[in-house]
N, C-alpha and C positions, 0 to 999 in steps of 0.2 A: 369383495365385501369388506368394508372397514369395520372397526371395532364398535362404531356407533350404530351399526345396523344389526338386526336379528339374523341369525344364521338361516339358511334355507330349511334345515330340518326343524328348527324352532317354529318357523313360519308355517310349514306344512303340518306339523304336529298340532298347532293351535288353530288351524283352519277347520271349518266344518267338513265332514266327510265328502259332501257333494262338491266341494271346491278343490280338494287335494290334487286330483288328476290334472285339472286345469292349471293350477299353479306350477306343478312339475313340468307339464308340457310347455308352458310359456318359458320357463327357465331353460329347458332343453333347446329351445329356439334362440333365446336371447343371450344366455350366458352358460353354455354347456360345460366349459372347462372348470370354472369354480364350483359349479353344482356337483360334478362328478368327483372333483377333488375332495369336497366335503363328504360325499357319500363313501368314497374309498376309505377315508379316515375314520368315519363314525358309524356308518351303516351300509356296508358294502353290498348287502342283499336287502333291497328296499321294497317291501310289499305294500301294495295299495289294492283297493277294491278292483280296479280295472287292469291290474297287471303287476308284474314284479320287475324291478330293474336290477341288473347285476353290474356293479361298478368296477370289478376287478377282472382282468383278463383270464386268470386261472379259473375263476368261478364260471365265466362264460364257457370256457372250454369244457369244464366238468358237466355243465348242463347239456351241451351239444353232443358230448360223447356218451 
């Protein structure tokens, strides 16, 4: 994502609640690496109505153990 575009988190934060999961799901399919890079830096535990994403390995391990 270049500087002229809005970050993933800005886009999802500004989207209606009914569209947030769809946006994130599309990014997970089309551009997962930059999405998760941004999540790791700015919101490593990302809560949505339909679930929670854990972007850091250590957080995933903590949840599973």
